[in-house]
C-alpha positions in Angstrom: 40.7 8.1 2.5 39.1 9.3 -0.7 37.1 6.5 -2.2 37.3 5.8 -5.9 34.0 6.5 -7.8 34.6 3.4 -9.9 34.7 1.2 -6.8 31.6 2.8 -5.4 29.7 2.3 -8.7 30.9 -1.3 -9.0 29.8 -2.1 -5.5 26.3 -0.5 -6.1 25.9 -2.4 -9.3 26.8 -5.7 -7.7 24.4 -5.0 -4.8 21.6 -4.2 -7.3 22.3 -7.3 -9.3 22.3 -9.6 -6.3 19.1 -8.0 -5.0 17.2 -8.1 -8.4 18.3 -11.5 -9.7 15.9 -13.6 -7.5 13.0 -11.5 -8.9 14.3 -11.9 -12.4 14.7 -15.6 -12.0 11.2 -15.8 -10.6 10.0 -14.1 -13.8 12.1 -16.4 -16.0 10.7 -19.6 -14.5 7.2 -18.2 -14.6 7.5 -17.8 -18.3 8.7 -21.4 -19.0 7.7 -25.0 -18.3 8.7 -27.4 -15.6 11.4 -28.9 -17.8 13.8 -26.1 -17.1 13.6 -26.1 -13.3 16.5 -28.6 -12.9 18.5 -27.5 -15.9 22.2 -26.5 -15.5 23.2 -23.9 -16.4 19.8 -22.4 -15.8 18.1 -20.5 -18.6 18.5 -16.7 -18.2 16.1 -15.6 -20.9 12.3 -15.5 -20.5 10.1 -18.0 -22.4 6.7 -17.7 -24.0 4.5 -19.6 -21.6 3.6 -16.8 -19.1 0.1 -16.4 -20.4 -0.6 -20.1 -20.2 0.9 -20.4 -16.7 -1.3 -17.4 -15.5 -4.4 -19.1 -17.0 -3.5 -22.4 -15.2 -2.9 -20.5 -12.0 -6.3 -18.9 -11.9 -8.0 -22.1 -13.1 -6.4 -24.2 -10.3 -9.4 -25.1 -8.1 -7.3 -26.2 -5.1 -5.7 -22.7 -4.8 -8.7 -20.3 -5.3 -6.0 -17.7 -6.2 -8.4 -15.0 -7.3 -10.2 -15.2 -4.0 -6.9 -15.1 -2.2 -5.9 -11.9 -4.1 -9.2 -10.2 -3.3 -9.1 -11.2 0.4 -5.5 -10.1 0.8 -6.2 -6.8 -0.9 -9.2 -6.1 1.4 -7.4 -7.1 4.6 -4.2 -5.2 3.7 -6.0 -2.0 2.9 -8.3 -2.1 5.9 -5.5 -3.0 8.4 -3.1 -0.4 6.9 -5.7 2.5 7.2 -6.7 1.4 10.7 -3.1 1.1 11.9 -2.0 4.4 10.5 -5.1 6.2 12.0 -5.0 4.7 15.5 -1.2 4.7 15.7 -0.9 8.4 14.8 -3.8 9.3 17.1 -2.3 7.4 20.1 1.2 8.6 19.2 0.0 12.2 19.3 -1.6 11.6 22.7 1.4 9.9 24.3 3.8 12.5 22.9 1.9 15.8 23.4 -1.0 15.3 25.8 -0.6 15.3 29.6 -2.7 12.8 31.4 -2.4 10.5 34.4 -0.8 7.1 33.7 0.6 8.1 30.4 4.0 6.6 30.9 2.6 3.4 32.5 0.3 2.9 29.6 3.1 3.3 27.2 5.2 0.8 29.0 2.3 -1.7 28.8 2.0 -1.2 25.1 5.7 -1.7 24.6 5.6 -4.8 26.8 3.2 -6.4 24.3 5.9 -6.2 21.6 8.0 -8.6 23.7 5.5 -11.4 23.4 6.1 -13.6 20.4 3.2 -13.7 18.0 3.2 -17.5 18.0 2.3 -17.6 21.7 -0.9 -15.7 21.1 -2.2 -17.9 18.2 -4.0 -20.5 20.4 -5.9 -18.0 22.7 -6.7 -15.8 19.7 -8.0 -18.8 17.8 -10.2 -19.7 20.7 -11.6 -16.2 20.7 -12.3 -16.5 16.9 -14.2 -19.8 17.6 -16.3 -18.1 20.3 -17.2 -15.3 18.0 -18.0 -17.6 15.1 -15.4 -16.0 12.9 -13.7 -19.2 11.6 -13.1 -19.0 7.9 -14.3 -15.4 7.9 -12.2 -12.5 6.5 -12.7 -10.4 9.6 -10.7 -13.0 11.6 -7.5 -11.8 9.8 -8.5 -8.1 10.0 -9.8 -7.3 13.4 -6.9 -8.7 15.6 -4.4 -6.4 13.7 -6.3 -3.1 13.5 -4.0 -1.6 16.1 -0.2 -2.0 16.3 2.0 -1.5 19.3 5.0 -0.8 17.1 3.0 1.7 15.1 2.0 3.6 18.3 5.6 3.7 19.5 6.9 4.8 16.0 4.3 7.6 15.8 4.9 8.7 19.4 8.7 9.1 18.7 8.0 10.9 15.4 5.4 13.3 16.9 7.8 14.4 19.7 10.1 15.9 17.1 7.8 16.8 14.2 5.1 18.6 16.1 6.2 21.8 18.0 4.3 22.6 21.2 4.0 26.2 20.0 1.9 25.0 17.0 -0.5 23.1 19.3 -0.8 26.1 21.6 -1.6 28.3 18.7 -4.3 25.9 17.5 -5.9 25.9 21.0 -5.9 29.7 21.0 -7.8 29.6 17.7 -10.5 27.5 19.4 -9.6 24.0 18.1 -10.6 21.0 20.2 -8.2 18.1 20.6 -9.4 16.0 17.7 -9.5 19.0 15.3 -5.9 19.7 16.4 -5.0 16.1 15.6 -6.8 16.2 12.2 -5.7 19.6 10.9 -2.3 20.1 12.6 -0.8 16.9 13.8 -1.7 14.4 11.1 -0.2 16.5 8.2 3.0 16.9 10.2 3.1 13.1 10.8 2.5 12.3 7.1 6.1 11.2 6.4 6.2 8.8 9.3 2.7 7.6 8.6 3.6 6.8 5.0 6.5 4.6 6.2 4.3 2.9 8.7 1.6 2.4 6.1 4.0 0.8 3.7 5.4 -1.6 6.3 2.0 -2.5 7.6 0.7 -3.2 4.1 3.6 -5.5 3.3 3.4 -7.3 6.6 -0.4 -7.9 6.2 0.0 -9.0 2.6 2.8 -11.5 3.4 1.1 -12.9 6.6 0.9 -16.6 6.3 0.7 -18.4 9.7 -2.5 -16.8 11.1 -4.5 -17.1 7.9 -3.4 -20.7 7.7 -4.7 -21.3 11.2 -8.1 -19.5 11.0 -9.1 -19.8 7.3 -9.9 -22.7 5.1 -8.9 -23.5 1.5 -12.2 -22.2 0.0 -11.6 -18.7 1.5 -7.8 -18.1 1.6 -5.5 -15.2 1.5 -2.9 -15.0 -1.3 -0.1 -16.6 0.8 -2.5 -19.4 1.8 -3.3 -19.9 -1.9 0.4 -20.2 -2.8 0.7 -23.0 -0.2 -2.2 -24.8 -1.8 -0.4 -25.0 -5.1 2.0 -27.6 -3.6 0.4 -31.0 -3.1 1.7 -34.0 -1.2 2.8 -36.0 -4.2 3.6 -33.5 -6.9 4.8 -29.8 -7.0 4.3 -27.7 -10.1 7.2 -25.4 -9.6 6.2 -23.3 -12.7 2.8 -22.7 -11.2 4.2 -21.8 -7.8 6.7 -19.4 -9.4 3.9 -17.8 -11.4 1.7 -17.4 -8.3 4.7 -15.9 -6.4 5.2 -13.5 -9.3 1.6 -12.4 -9.4 1.5 -12.1 -5.6 4.6 -9.8 -5.7 3.2 -7.4 -8.3 0.8 -5.6 -5.9 3.7 -4.9 -3.5 5.9 -3.6 -6.3 3.0 -1.5 -7.5 2.4 0.1 -4.1 6.1 0.8 -3.7 6.4 2.4 -7.1 3.3 4.5 -6.6 4.2 5.7 -3.1 7.9 5.1 -2.7 8.9 8.5 -4.1 6.4 10.3 -1.8 7.6 8.3 1.2 11.3 9.1 0.6 10.4 12.8 -0.2 8.3 13.0 2.9 11.0 11.6 5.1 13.5 14.1 3.7 11.0 16.9 4.2 10.4 15.9 7.8 14.1 15.7 8.4 14.7 19.2 7.1 11.8 20.5 9.2 13.2 18.8 12.3 
């Protein structure tokens, strides 16, 4: 059946509205005072208190929000670069290099994905204690420098995106294995690496449980800082919404900056495949 363009556009507009309204409501409350939180019908227009709320957010001593932003930025960038590098390197090895035990090692890596993250918190915390990394930023960076999902994703992508003939030509030209990876394989894996990098950055930025376990209130990540805005006896919802708005901006910025390249790279890779 031929679908009506009007119905298609109405469905798309409704989907966009439902997806964007929570972000818009977050912005509206962040620009107002606590008096409007329980109002019905809720206000749909922004107020004029955004500047005051942001100033109160960064002045809140219990949250250390600026420290949280800096820590999350450092951790997210370092983890993303490391995951993309090691995952693409390992994915290339599992997809194109022949060595003994390759399939067994891949099965072991995939098996680690079946273990819930929560089961590893206690032994991982004990390791951090033995290393003396409690309340240190490296405690939220080092355990996540390699991703089993990233290795599997890059392995699957490399199998299709990197022709064997291209590797053989590079070896004939005298390239060693790492140079083949750096000059031939990595550019071919760029679309998949971009998607993996975006997902890794978002996951690291939004990580809450592990920083809550290993860090303290004076050295938090941004999600830990948001949690500190809510006290036992009183919750400043306007302050929490402002913090959530500021914490969301880096993710939106990353997607706006690299989203077009990611989509374009995926389409380019699909055409090449």
